[in-house]
N, CA and C atoms as a LAMMPS dump frame, in Angstrom:
ITEM: TIMESTEP
0
ITEM: NUMBER OF ATOMS
531
ITEM: BOX BOUNDS ff ff ff
-5.0000000000000000e+02 5.0000000000000000e+02
-5.0000000000000000e+02 5.0000000000000000e+02
-5.0000000000000000e+02 5.0000000000000000e+02
ITEM: ATOMS id mol type element x y z
1 1 1 N 153.675 -364.796 79.122
2 1 2 C 153.254 -365.416 79.256
3 1 3 C 154.203 -366.7 79.983
4 2 1 N 153.111 -366.93 81.515
5 2 2 C 154.106 -367.411 82.441
6 2 3 C 153.51 -369.355 82.014
7 3 1 N 154.039 -369.924 82.426
8 3 2 C 153.71 -371.823 82.04
9 3 3 C 153.851 -372.852 83.71
10 4 1 N 153.241 -373.176 83.688
11 4 2 C 153.246 -373.686 84.674
12 4 3 C 153.103 -375.177 84.762
13 5 1 N 153.606 -375.894 85.116
14 5 2 C 152.948 -377.928 85.165
15 5 3 C 154.407 -378.546 86.282
16 6 1 N 153.809 -378.901 87.017
17 6 2 C 153.969 -379.896 88.195
18 6 3 C 154.942 -381.769 87.276
19 7 1 N 155.71 -381.772 88.597
20 7 2 C 156.838 -382.94 87.644
21 7 3 C 156.83 -383.883 89.563
22 8 1 N 156.092 -384.914 89.648
23 8 2 C 156.383 -385.712 90.143
24 8 3 C 157.463 -386.664 91.225
25 9 1 N 158.292 -385.984 91.913
26 9 2 C 160.081 -386.212 92.221
27 9 3 C 159.665 -387.265 93.454
28 10 1 N 160.683 -388.301 93.459
29 10 2 C 160.689 -388.8 94.533
30 10 3 C 160.769 -387.99 95.619
31 11 1 N 160.544 -386.894 95.828
32 11 2 C 161.388 -386.141 97.194
33 11 3 C 160.244 -385.091 97.052
34 12 1 N 159.374 -385.302 96.58
35 12 2 C 157.866 -384.076 97.083
36 12 3 C 157.136 -383.925 94.998
37 13 1 N 156.524 -383.365 95.025
38 13 2 C 156.064 -382.899 94.047
39 13 3 C 156.653 -381.395 93.584
40 14 1 N 157.122 -381.098 92.336
41 14 2 C 157.947 -380.026 92.002
42 14 3 C 156.631 -379.141 91.053
43 15 1 N 157.188 -377.419 90.857
44 15 2 C 155.957 -377.215 90.329
45 15 3 C 157.095 -376.464 89.918
46 16 1 N 157.45 -376.627 88.029
47 16 2 C 157.912 -375.822 87.276
48 16 3 C 157.319 -374.761 86.711
49 17 1 N 158.713 -374.111 87.176
50 17 2 C 157.118 -372.301 85.464
51 17 3 C 158.083 -372.038 84.68
52 18 1 N 157.579 -371.259 83.637
53 18 2 C 158.431 -371.104 82.066
54 18 3 C 157.727 -370.139 81.539
55 19 1 N 159.099 -369.481 80.696
56 19 2 C 158.261 -368.627 79.73
57 19 3 C 158.272 -368.484 78.258
58 20 1 N 158.676 -367.837 77.075
59 20 2 C 159.175 -367.872 76.243
60 20 3 C 160.715 -368.261 76.412
61 21 1 N 161.33 -367.531 77.123
62 21 2 C 163.125 -367.785 76.935
63 21 3 C 163.699 -368.999 78.034
64 22 1 N 162.379 -369.834 78.765
65 22 2 C 163.425 -370.624 79.939
66 22 3 C 162.256 -370.537 80.603
67 23 1 N 163.346 -371.916 81.637
68 23 2 C 162.641 -371.947 82.846
69 23 3 C 162.952 -370.942 83.973
70 24 1 N 161.95 -370.72 84.829
71 24 2 C 162.733 -369.489 85.194
72 24 3 C 162.637 -370.029 86.742
73 25 1 N 161.883 -371.332 87.268
74 25 2 C 161.127 -371.805 88.566
75 25 3 C 160.819 -373.177 88.733
76 26 1 N 161.948 -373.302 89.498
77 26 2 C 161.546 -375.061 90.324
78 26 3 C 161.7 -375.624 91.453
79 27 1 N 160.552 -375.639 92.084
80 27 2 C 159.943 -375.426 94.067
81 27 3 C 159.592 -376.819 94.263
82 28 1 N 160.215 -377.243 94.948
83 28 2 C 159.326 -377.771 96.174
84 28 3 C 158.497 -377.252 96.666
85 29 1 N 157.838 -378.744 96.882
86 29 2 C 156.043 -378.173 96.721
87 29 3 C 156.638 -378.077 98.784
88 30 1 N 156.212 -377.072 99.226
89 30 2 C 156.104 -376.756 101.229
90 30 3 C 157.185 -375.442 100.805
91 31 1 N 158.098 -375.29 99.869
92 31 2 C 159.371 -374.83 99.772
93 31 3 C 159.178 -373.812 100.884
94 32 1 N 160.35 -372.931 101.524
95 32 2 C 160.169 -371.551 101.891
96 32 3 C 159.844 -370.672 101.027
97 33 1 N 160.353 -370.51 100.183
98 33 2 C 160.146 -369.372 98.674
99 33 3 C 159.09 -370.165 97.476
100 34 1 N 157.936 -370.523 98.322
101 34 2 C 157.544 -371.695 97.098
102 34 3 C 156.482 -370.876 95.32
103 35 1 N 156.952 -371.308 94.587
104 35 2 C 156.782 -369.856 93.502
105 35 3 C 156.964 -368.154 93.162
106 36 1 N 158.197 -367.783 94.825
107 36 2 C 158.194 -366.586 94.188
108 36 3 C 158.051 -366.067 93.038
109 37 1 N 158.007 -365.171 93.032
110 37 2 C 158.184 -364.16 91.559
111 37 3 C 157.187 -364.824 90.472
112 38 1 N 155.981 -365.944 90.842
113 38 2 C 155.142 -366.068 89.849
114 38 3 C 154.114 -365.059 89.965
115 39 1 N 153.747 -364.818 88.672
116 39 2 C 152.169 -364.25 88.436
117 39 3 C 150.884 -365.074 89.063
118 40 1 N 150.253 -364.417 88.515
119 40 2 C 148.382 -364.625 89.346
120 40 3 C 148.276 -365.666 87.416
121 41 1 N 148.328 -364.946 86.661
122 41 2 C 148.306 -365.635 86.019
123 41 3 C 148.389 -366.393 84.502
124 42 1 N 149.536 -367.18 85.377
125 42 2 C 150.679 -368.125 84.918
126 42 3 C 148.899 -369.339 84.585
127 43 1 N 149.949 -369.881 83.398
128 43 2 C 148.708 -370.563 82.447
129 43 3 C 149.379 -372.477 82.547
130 44 1 N 148.41 -373.409 83.255
131 44 2 C 149.136 -374.718 83.429
132 44 3 C 149.058 -375.286 81.842
133 45 1 N 150.313 -375.839 81.191
134 45 2 C 149.968 -376.085 80.214
135 45 3 C 151.685 -377.051 80.026
136 46 1 N 151.408 -377.976 79.412
137 46 2 C 152.829 -378.598 79.342
138 46 3 C 153.634 -378.158 77.812
139 47 1 N 154.623 -377.173 78.039
140 47 2 C 155.34 -376.37 76.564
141 47 3 C 156.095 -377.461 76.292
142 48 1 N 157.02 -376.643 75.481
143 48 2 C 157.836 -377.401 74.878
144 48 3 C 159.596 -377.551 76.12
145 49 1 N 159.258 -376.234 76.058
146 49 2 C 160.475 -376.246 77.505
147 49 3 C 160.6 -377.436 78.749
148 50 1 N 159.028 -377.245 79.706
149 50 2 C 158.639 -377.814 80.336
150 50 3 C 159.199 -379.535 80.78
151 51 1 N 158.749 -379.477 79.302
152 51 2 C 158.783 -381.603 78.535
153 51 3 C 159.961 -381.727 78.701
154 52 1 N 161.12 -380.89 78.265
155 52 2 C 162.399 -381.222 77.867
156 52 3 C 162.86 -381.125 79.702
157 53 1 N 161.874 -379.92 81.236
158 53 2 C 163.493 -380.117 81.905
159 53 3 C 162.381 -381.124 83.028
160 54 1 N 161.287 -381.663 82.442
161 54 2 C 160.004 -383.19 82.882
162 54 3 C 161.511 -383.985 82.512
163 55 1 N 161.904 -383.854 81.169
164 55 2 C 162.932 -385.517 80.563
165 55 3 C 163.984 -385.092 81.859
166 56 1 N 164.839 -383.76 82.274
167 56 2 C 165.834 -383.512 82.777
168 56 3 C 166.069 -383.947 84.476
169 57 1 N 164.448 -383.98 84.846
170 57 2 C 164.227 -384.479 85.6
171 57 3 C 164.122 -386.186 86.411
172 58 1 N 163.487 -386.546 85.405
173 58 2 C 163.298 -388.241 85.56
174 58 3 C 165.163 -388.841 85.15
175 59 1 N 165.857 -388.323 84.11
176 59 2 C 167.637 -388.536 84.073
177 59 3 C 167.678 -388.054 85.464
178 60 1 N 168.092 -386.806 86.1
179 60 2 C 168.952 -386.361 87.449
180 60 3 C 168.048 -387.388 88.491
181 61 1 N 166.596 -387.902 88.642
182 61 2 C 166.061 -388.551 89.954
183 61 3 C 166.82 -390.507 89.261
184 62 1 N 167.008 -390.384 88.435
185 62 2 C 167.315 -391.964 88.089
186 62 3 C 168.584 -392.195 88.702
187 63 1 N 169.699 -391.192 89.175
188 63 2 C 170.564 -391.066 89.424
189 63 3 C 171.828 -390.513 89.065
190 64 1 N 171.304 -390.132 87.804
191 64 2 C 172.639 -389.838 86.344
192 64 3 C 172.571 -388.317 86.453
193 65 1 N 174.019 -387.71 86.149
194 65 2 C 174.182 -386.306 85.66
195 65 3 C 173.31 -386.213 84.411
196 66 1 N 171.998 -384.969 83.852
197 66 2 C 171.502 -384.814 82.807
198 66 3 C 171.681 -385.337 81.746
199 67 1 N 173.702 -384.656 81.99
200 67 2 C 173.993 -384.487 80.496
201 67 3 C 174.117 -383.317 79.493
202 68 1 N 172.362 -382.775 79.398
203 68 2 C 172.967 -381.563 78.753
204 68 3 C 171.619 -380.345 79.262
205 69 1 N 172.162 -379.547 78.906
206 69 2 C 171.373 -378.217 79.945
207 69 3 C 170.166 -376.96 78.849
208 70 1 N 170.024 -376.269 80.332
209 70 2 C 168.494 -376.031 79.769
210 70 3 C 168.092 -374.768 79.79
211 71 1 N 167.46 -374.243 78.982
212 71 2 C 167.622 -372.63 79.29
213 71 3 C 166.725 -372.556 79.801
214 72 1 N 167.382 -371.655 81.402
215 72 2 C 167.176 -370.376 82.093
216 72 3 C 166.529 -369.362 82.08
217 73 1 N 165.653 -368.722 82.689
218 73 2 C 165.572 -367.092 83.021
219 73 3 C 165.111 -366.746 84.491
220 74 1 N 167.052 -366.446 84.644
221 74 2 C 167.04 -366.242 85.939
222 74 3 C 166.617 -364.658 85.85
223 75 1 N 165.498 -364.313 86.982
224 75 2 C 165.103 -363.299 87.573
225 75 3 C 165.788 -362.438 89.247
226 76 1 N 166.65 -361.649 89.369
227 76 2 C 167.23 -361.074 90.36
228 76 3 C 168.093 -359.23 90.09
229 77 1 N 168.514 -360.052 91.358
230 77 2 C 169.024 -358.297 91.725
231 77 3 C 170.378 -358.754 90.798
232 78 1 N 171.433 -357.96 90.633
233 78 2 C 173.012 -358.645 90.028
234 78 3 C 173.936 -358.801 90.375
235 79 1 N 172.902 -358.714 91.88
236 79 2 C 173.83 -359.969 92.77
237 79 3 C 173.792 -360.938 93.135
238 80 1 N 172.394 -361.216 92.665
239 80 2 C 171.674 -362.903 92.552
240 80 3 C 172.078 -363.595 91.848
241 81 1 N 172.07 -362.28 90.733
242 81 2 C 172.64 -363.367 89.739
243 81 3 C 173.895 -364.103 89.199
244 82 1 N 175.018 -362.775 89.352
245 82 2 C 176.395 -363.21 89.328
246 82 3 C 176.825 -364.485 90.691
247 83 1 N 175.913 -364.276 91.897
248 83 2 C 175.513 -366.03 92.666
249 83 3 C 174.969 -367.124 91.505
250 84 1 N 174.391 -366.785 91.249
251 84 2 C 173.569 -367.746 90.753
252 84 3 C 174.447 -368.11 89.512
253 85 1 N 174.714 -367.622 88.158
254 85 2 C 176.196 -368.167 87.438
255 85 3 C 176.901 -369.005 88.075
256 86 1 N 177.353 -368.81 89.373
257 86 2 C 178.348 -369.477 90.103
258 86 3 C 177.772 -370.585 89.81
259 87 1 N 176.781 -371.006 91.006
260 87 2 C 175.982 -372.334 91.325
261 87 3 C 176.199 -372.883 90.088
262 88 1 N 175.756 -372.7 88.554
263 88 2 C 175.819 -373.315 88.29
264 88 3 C 176.736 -374.136 87.575
265 89 1 N 177.825 -373.391 87.947
266 89 2 C 178.959 -374.201 87.19
267 89 3 C 179.725 -375.313 88.166
268 90 1 N 178.859 -375.395 89.412
269 90 2 C 178.739 -376.574 90.531
270 90 3 C 179.021 -378.466 89.582
271 91 1 N 179.656 -378.667 89.945
272 91 2 C 179.634 -379.696 89.061
273 91 3 C 179.005 -380.659 89.622
274 92 1 N 178.422 -381.989 88.973
275 92 2 C 177.716 -382.532 89.991
276 92 3 C 177.927 -383.774 90.759
277 93 1 N 177.721 -383.873 91.71
278 93 2 C 177.899 -384.447 92.7
279 93 3 C 179.456 -384.054 93.808
280 94 1 N 179.322 -382.581 93.265
281 94 2 C 180.503 -382.113 94.422
282 94 3 C 179.668 -380.802 94.612
283 95 1 N 180.515 -380.368 96.21
284 95 2 C 179.766 -379.412 96.814
285 95 3 C 181.234 -378.308 96.389
286 96 1 N 180.85 -377.301 96.979
287 96 2 C 181.382 -375.964 97.429
288 96 3 C 180.978 -375.189 98.701
289 97 1 N 181.948 -374.312 99.409
290 97 2 C 180.953 -373.404 100.45
291 97 3 C 181.079 -371.926 100.066
292 98 1 N 180.119 -372.187 101.354
293 98 2 C 179.97 -370.486 100.703
294 98 3 C 180.406 -369.401 100.992
295 99 1 N 181.522 -369.67 101.216
296 99 2 C 182.429 -368.817 101.57
297 99 3 C 183.911 -368.724 100.147
298 100 1 N 183.455 -370.357 99.454
299 100 2 C 183.843 -370.448 97.963
300 100 3 C 183.432 -369.127 97.164
301 101 1 N 181.96 -369.4 97.305
302 101 2 C 181.267 -368.653 96.369
303 101 3 C 181.863 -367.096 96.065
304 102 1 N 181.95 -366.656 98.181
305 102 2 C 182.27 -365.763 98.235
306 102 3 C 183.212 -364.21 98.056
307 103 1 N 184.01 -364.863 97.569
308 103 2 C 185.792 -365.421 97.008
309 103 3 C 185.843 -364.551 95.43
310 104 1 N 184.813 -365.721 95.705
311 104 2 C 184.524 -365.829 93.727
312 104 3 C 183.691 -364.204 93.397
313 105 1 N 182.954 -364.728 94.134
314 105 2 C 182.218 -363.199 94.21
315 105 3 C 183.156 -362.337 93.652
316 106 1 N 183.583 -361.579 95.039
317 106 2 C 184.52 -360.71 95.061
318 106 3 C 185.61 -360.538 93.853
319 107 1 N 186.334 -362.198 93.818
320 107 2 C 187.224 -361.426 92.534
321 107 3 C 187.122 -360.219 91.737
322 108 1 N 185.866 -360.916 91.197
323 108 2 C 185.126 -360.685 90.295
324 108 3 C 184.366 -358.913 90.059
325 109 1 N 183.898 -358.677 91.367
326 109 2 C 183.701 -357.32 91.667
327 109 3 C 185.659 -356.134 91.731
328 110 1 N 186.318 -357.526 91.915
329 110 2 C 187.573 -356.784 92.056
330 110 3 C 188.144 -356.048 93.574
331 111 1 N 187.274 -356.741 94.636
332 111 2 C 187.033 -356.035 96.223
333 111 3 C 187.944 -357.39 96.604
334 112 1 N 187.74 -356.347 98.186
335 112 2 C 189.259 -358.196 98.942
336 112 3 C 188.175 -358.932 99.395
337 113 1 N 186.923 -358.635 99.8
338 113 2 C 186.31 -359.958 100.203
339 113 3 C 184.306 -359.752 100.457
340 114 1 N 184.214 -360.564 100.607
341 114 2 C 182.418 -360.842 100.049
342 114 3 C 182.112 -361.423 101.546
343 115 1 N 180.913 -360.707 101.793
344 115 2 C 179.727 -361.323 102.95
345 115 3 C 179.644 -362.742 102.615
346 116 1 N 179.853 -364.316 103.773
347 116 2 C 179.921 -365.282 102.936
348 116 3 C 177.792 -365.467 103.144
349 117 1 N 177.287 -364.781 104.316
350 117 2 C 175.79 -364.301 104.73
351 117 3 C 175.466 -363.732 103.845
352 118 1 N 175.972 -362.531 103.075
353 118 2 C 175.278 -362.031 101.742
354 118 3 C 174.92 -362.842 100.477
355 119 1 N 176.439 -363.818 100.406
356 119 2 C 176.154 -365.51 99.041
357 119 3 C 174.46 -366.274 99.612
358 120 1 N 174.635 -366.122 100.689
359 120 2 C 173.83 -367.348 101.629
360 120 3 C 172.566 -366.954 100.69
361 121 1 N 172.302 -365.591 102.067
362 121 2 C 170.687 -364.937 101.344
363 121 3 C 171.002 -364.467 99.738
364 122 1 N 171.439 -364.865 98.918
365 122 2 C 171.401 -365.153 97.273
366 122 3 C 171.112 -366.376 96.76
367 123 1 N 171.795 -367.319 97.501
368 123 2 C 171.651 -368.766 97.188
369 123 3 C 170.191 -369.964 97.757
370 124 1 N 169.777 -368.557 99.075
371 124 2 C 168.408 -368.773 99.553
372 124 3 C 166.718 -368.947 98.173
373 125 1 N 167.564 -366.914 97.863
374 125 2 C 166.343 -367.104 97.086
375 125 3 C 167.428 -367.752 95.471
376 126 1 N 167.493 -368.856 94.949
377 126 2 C 167.963 -369.006 93.839
378 126 3 C 166.406 -369.381 93.607
379 127 1 N 165.372 -369.17 92.407
380 127 2 C 163.955 -369.926 92.055
381 127 3 C 164.237 -371.086 91.375
382 128 1 N 165.223 -371.66 90.51
383 128 2 C 165.658 -372.728 89.692
384 128 3 C 166.501 -374.082 90.459
385 129 1 N 166.031 -374.262 91.37
386 129 2 C 166.277 -375.032 92.316
387 129 3 C 166.512 -376.005 91.658
388 130 1 N 167.867 -377.021 91.918
389 130 2 C 168.252 -378.702 91.607
390 130 3 C 169.002 -378.337 89.903
391 131 1 N 168.175 -377.56 89.138
392 131 2 C 168.609 -376.69 87.891
393 131 3 C 169.931 -376.087 88.332
394 132 1 N 169.892 -374.804 88.89
395 132 2 C 170.612 -374.216 89.604
396 132 3 C 171.109 -374.543 90.855
397 133 1 N 172.309 -375.5 91.119
398 133 2 C 171.704 -376.355 92.213
399 133 3 C 172.787 -376.061 93.93
400 134 1 N 172.086 -375.17 93.87
401 134 2 C 172.043 -374.649 95.722
402 134 3 C 172.537 -375.57 96.819
403 135 1 N 171.648 -376.268 96.43
404 135 2 C 171.654 -377.867 97.574
405 135 3 C 173.018 -378.497 97.344
406 136 1 N 173.935 -377.44 96.086
407 136 2 C 175.66 -378.322 96.17
408 136 3 C 176.616 -377.619 97.111
409 137 1 N 175.425 -376.741 97.912
410 137 2 C 175.897 -375.099 98.371
411 137 3 C 176.33 -375.884 100.32
412 138 1 N 177.681 -375.852 101.075
413 138 2 C 177.752 -376.633 102.418
414 138 3 C 178.119 -375.397 103.274
415 139 1 N 178.344 -375.182 104.38
416 139 2 C 179.551 -374.577 105.469
417 139 3 C 180.584 -374.901 105.379
418 140 1 N 181.816 -374.478 105.345
419 140 2 C 183.028 -374.376 105.365
420 140 3 C 183.565 -375.301 106.962
421 141 1 N 182.67 -375.062 108.069
422 141 2 C 182.111 -375.821 109.117
423 141 3 C 182.547 -377.414 108.511
424 142 1 N 182.134 -377.73 107.528
425 142 2 C 181.342 -379.12 107.361
426 142 3 C 179.753 -379.221 107.705
427 143 1 N 179.309 -378.07 108.111
428 143 2 C 177.496 -378.017 108.003
429 143 3 C 176.978 -377.943 106.829
430 144 1 N 175.531 -378.86 106.822
431 144 2 C 174.998 -379.296 105.309
432 144 3 C 174.348 -377.455 105.433
433 145 1 N 174.281 -376.823 106.11
434 145 2 C 173.4 -375.12 106.445
435 145 3 C 172.311 -375.894 106.031
436 146 1 N 171.064 -374.21 106.151
437 146 2 C 169.736 -374.575 106.021
438 146 3 C 169.866 -375.137 103.896
439 147 1 N 168.204 -374.829 103.282
440 147 2 C 167.874 -375.47 101.79
441 147 3 C 166.49 -374.978 102.374
442 148 1 N 166.016 -374.375 101.05
443 148 2 C 164.661 -373.724 100.837
444 148 3 C 163.92 -374.991 101.028
445 149 1 N 164.22 -375.423 100.334
446 149 2 C 163.271 -376.757 100.316
447 149 3 C 163.118 -378.13 100.971
448 150 1 N 163.95 -377.353 102.389
449 150 2 C 163.667 -378.405 103.088
450 150 3 C 165.515 -378.822 103.607
451 151 1 N 165.636 -379.187 104.75
452 151 2 C 167.193 -380.669 104.475
453 151 3 C 166.639 -381.789 104.452
454 152 1 N 166.245 -382.243 104.545
455 152 2 C 165.728 -384.322 104.614
456 152 3 C 165.449 -384.09 102.545
457 153 1 N 165.54 -382.879 101.697
458 153 2 C 165.36 -382.593 100.487
459 153 3 C 166.81 -382.916 99.7
460 154 1 N 167.414 -381.356 100.256
461 154 2 C 168.784 -381.194 100.529
462 154 3 C 169.729 -382.305 100.693
463 155 1 N 169.793 -383.498 101.895
464 155 2 C 170.522 -384.602 101.534
465 155 3 C 169.73 -385.254 100.273
466 156 1 N 168.793 -385.95 100.647
467 156 2 C 168.263 -386.463 99.628
468 156 3 C 169.337 -386.284 98.422
469 157 1 N 169.048 -384.931 97.942
470 157 2 C 169.357 -384.383 96.34
471 157 3 C 171.184 -385.1 96.912
472 158 1 N 171.333 -384.47 97.388
473 158 2 C 173.391 -385.022 97.836
474 158 3 C 173.9 -386.305 97.533
475 159 1 N 173.176 -386.951 97.783
476 159 2 C 172.975 -388.604 98.344
477 159 3 C 172.708 -388.898 96.847
478 160 1 N 171.407 -388.617 96.371
479 160 2 C 171.627 -388.98 94.637
480 160 3 C 172.836 -388.768 93.966
481 161 1 N 173.416 -387.965 94.184
482 161 2 C 174.541 -387.718 92.908
483 161 3 C 175.428 -387.689 93.863
484 162 1 N 174.9 -389.028 95.315
485 162 2 C 176.748 -390.068 95.34
486 162 3 C 177.449 -388.995 96.571
487 163 1 N 177.163 -387.629 96.671
488 163 2 C 178.151 -386.696 98.265
489 163 3 C 177.853 -388.074 98.586
490 164 1 N 179.167 -388.187 100.059
491 164 2 C 179.419 -388.637 101.63
492 164 3 C 178.289 -388.382 102.828
493 165 1 N 177.537 -388.112 102.932
494 165 2 C 176.661 -387.149 103.073
495 165 3 C 176.796 -387.587 104.56
496 166 1 N 177.426 -388.611 104.858
497 166 2 C 178.298 -388.943 106.719
498 166 3 C 179.23 -387.764 106.935
499 167 1 N 180.616 -386.821 105.782
500 167 2 C 181.217 -386.332 106.284
501 167 3 C 180.636 -384.431 106.884
502 168 1 N 179.526 -384.366 106.501
503 168 2 C 178.541 -383.292 106.885
504 168 3 C 178.022 -383.206 108.243
505 169 1 N 178.016 -381.748 109.355
506 169 2 C 176.75 -381.763 109.777
507 169 3 C 175.564 -381.511 109.566
508 170 1 N 174.659 -382.337 109.854
509 170 2 C 173.22 -382.18 109.701
510 170 3 C 172.425 -381.285 111.201
511 171 1 N 172.241 -379.86 110.485
512 171 2 C 171.612 -378.82 111.424
513 171 3 C 170.693 -379.466 111.802
514 172 1 N 169.719 -378.83 112.984
515 172 2 C 168.575 -379.84 113.297
516 172 3 C 167.76 -377.809 114.358
517 173 1 N 168.469 -377.035 113.799
518 173 2 C 167.96 -375.274 114.048
519 173 3 C 168.608 -374.581 112.959
520 174 1 N 168.147 -373.887 112.337
521 174 2 C 169.211 -372.784 111.122
522 174 3 C 167.205 -372.699 111.079
523 175 1 N 167.284 -371.093 109.876
524 175 2 C 166.561 -370.165 109.311
525 175 3 C 166.182 -370.71 108.154
526 176 1 N 166.811 -372.295 107.804
527 176 2 C 166.1 -372.301 105.958
528 176 3 C 166.362 -374.027 106.39
529 177 1 N 165.563 -374.638 107.353
530 177 2 C 165.242 -375.704 107.583
531 177 3 C 163.692 -376.226 107.17
């Protein structure tokens, strides 16, 4: 069974989804892939895992690293899951490039190289935004690149974590703006 609840963040309303295993979705209202993978029979109910996620978000949006992990239930292709596992390791307040992630995935697969664009596709389809921090991935050229939740939110999340936004170019055109 899937359960949903809403969280009123400073950057807009967030839809949370969970099942018995853990958090399976966190989307900003209006995000590009809003509620992707959520079944129509999801029941609105504040389960213990959703309450814990709201506590995590409250700490996060107060400008502090939450200091605890939430159980997550990721669903995707093996490639997406590999990329999302790497995203989970990006430290609070730090950024990595798509190319760095591509090199790590290539190393795990024992191949010489991996497409940064393929990594970008997997990052963009992350269903558990913020908790699996896709907003911390940037372009090698210093561009913030896209974010399915919207560029203003990406900038807001990075600024909240103390990242110096001035060192990045903020695109005005793109597929994930």
